[in-house]
N, C-alpha and C positions, 0 to 999 in steps of 0.2 A: 102640597109638597110631593115631589116625585118619589117613587119607589125605586131606589137603586139597588134593591136586594134580589131582583129578578136576575135571570141569566144574562139578559141583554143589559140590564141596569148595572151589573158588575163590570161588564165590558166598558160601558160608559164611565163608570167610576174610576177604572184604571186609566182612562184617557184624562179625566179630570185631574188625576194626581201626577201624571207624567208628561203631559203636553206643555210645550213652551209658550205656544200662542193658540188662539182660537180665532176663527173668522166670525166677526161681528157683521150683520147685515141690518142697515137701517133703510128707511124709505125717504127719498128726497122729495122736495116740494112738487115735482112732476109725477110722483108716483113710481119712480125708478128704484129698484133695489140698489143699494150701495154697499157691497161687501168690502171689509178691510181687516187685515190681520191685527190683533190687539194682544198685549200682555194681559194676563188675568191670574187671579187665584180663586180657588173655590173655597168659600168662607161662609158659614151660617147658611148652608144649603143654597148658595147663590154665587153667581160670578160677580167678582169685584174687579173693576177695570178703572184705570186712571187715564184721563184725557186732558189735552191742552184746552184752555178756556175758550179758544176761538175756533175749535174744530167743527167742521160741518156736522159731524155725527151728533153733537149736542143740539144743534138747531133741528136736525131730524127728529131726535128724540122728543124734543119739546113739542113738536107738531104731531108726531105720531110715535108713541112709546112702544108700540108692538115691534119686537125685533126677533131675529133668529140668530143662533150661533151654531157653528159646526166645525169639526176638525177635518184635517186632511184625511183622505182614505188610506187605509193601511196596505193597499196593493195598487198596482199599475192600472188595473181594470176598473178600480173604484167599486169593487164588489164585496169587500170585506170592511167591517167596522164602520159602516156609514152611521154617524152619530149626529142628529140634528136636535137642538134644543129650541124651543120658542118660549117666549115670555114678554113680560112687560118691564122695560127699563125704567129706573128711577134715578134721578140725579140727587145724590145725597149732600146736602149742604153742611152736615155736621160731622162728616167722616174725618178720621185721623188722616194726616198726609201719608203718602206712600212710604216715606222714609221712616216712619214710626210704626210701621206694620211689619213685624218680624218675619212672617211667612212671605210677604211680598220681597223684602230684602234678601232673604235666603235664595229666593228663586231668581231674582233679577239684578242683584248687585253687580255681578260681572258684567251683564249686559249694559247696565247704566254706565259703568266705568268705560266699557267699550264705546259708548257714544261720546265719551269725552267729558263726562259730567260726574259730579259728586252726587251721592244720594239726596243731599239737600237741594242742589240745583235742579235735579230731576223733579223732586217734590214740588218745587216752586213753579216749574214749567208745566208739569202735568198735575195740576192742582184740583181738578174736578173729578170726583168719585161717581162712578156709575155702577149701581147694583142691578142685577138681573136675576131674580129668582125664577127659574124656569117653571112653566106650567105644564109643558108636554116634552116628551122625548120620543123621538121616532128614528127609524133606520133599520139596519140589519147587521147581524153578526157576520 
């Protein structure tokens, strides 16, 4: 488990609480990194992400579960608040659906409605839960 009580850890924790999306990078079958922005919540000292069942990221994770996650930098030169997590992604088969997780709905209900879906429709479409407990944190303030 990461120590988020250091000076840099507290900066990272602020981003975990305030950022709307995180960049998830998986590795495809040719060994090429594939970054994509994803919605997430920070729960149980891990990232919780929901995916469509046929998304390429799930195939990537099944072949190589090592992933990285990062936030956009806080400044134009990308010199401040560089926050990069690495860890092993796990596809959770027994997770509650997104629309039953109050923290997820609090954060993304308006976004789901903006997509033209109900929370139930979203949960049906984004039905696969991915949990990533980060093993390492690196970057700079």
